[in-house]
C-alpha positions, 0 to 999 in steps of 0.5 A: 483557447480554453478548450484547446488548453483543456484538451492539452491538459487532458492529453498530458494527464493521459500520457503521464498515466500511461508512463506510470502504467508502463513502469508498473508493468515493467517493474513486475520483473525488476526493481526500480533501481534497474529501470531505465526511462528509455524502457518506459518511454519505449513501452508508451511510444513517446520520445525519451525527452517527453518523460521529463515533461512529467517526471524529473527522474525514474525516482520521481516516477517511483514516488508517484507510484507510491502515492498511487499505490498507497494514497487511496488506501487510508480509508480502508486501513482505518476501516480494518481497525474501526470499532464496528463489531467485536474483535473477531468480526474486525479480524475477519473484515480486515483479512477479507479487505486485504485479500480483495485489495491484493486481488484488485491491485497485485502490481501495486502491492508487489511494487511496495513490497519490493521497494519498501527496502529497495535501493531508491532512497526517495521511494523508500522515504515516500513509502515510510512517510505513507506508512507513518501516516497510516500508523497515526491514522490507525492510532487515532481510530484505536484511541476511540475504542474503550479498550484503549482507556489508560493507554499512552500515546506512545503505546497506542502508536506502537500498537498501530504500527503493529497492525499496519506491519501485519497488514503489509505482511498479510498482503505479501502472503496473499500476493505469493499465494496462487489463486488455485488451489483455494486451500492455499489462500485459505491457509494464508487467511487462517494464518493472518487471522491468527496473527491479528488475533495474537496482537488483539490478545496482547492488547487486552492484557497490555495494562495488566 
């Protein structure tokens, strides 16, 4: 009996992931608010009623996609602002990490960029919740840096959100930059580094 239950659970998880993957592929050309569950189930090859065994609605599916797209990024985001290396090394590391992530997960990046201000409120709220968590985690990393001595909690959180917002902007720029010619991606990398450097310069003089 336990073996049968294990097989059923594995199949259920497989179908759920197939629905997420199909939705993400369909969302390359449209917003979540225009996506119909029949489109998703047709792409997977299951009956529309099967959708409700996994998600209450397309909005619920969208929230699951937010978790899939952003939930695993917390360690990477913290790494980009960790105290290891000098300021220039951190900036270079941050830009390289963002570029690699966009190359590996372009559909997820596109989904977040589009739905962050999209028409599905639960999904907007889920994205904002994840970004707020990023902000708190980055703030905690920044607080460990001696350069943050004397900063208030509110100012550190403000700085953290500046970094998080800039990372999202950089990801969007890499997403739109064609893989070839290479100079276009290099231009995006240089611009991103300059923008992060500007934030770092402001940080050094904030308490002046």
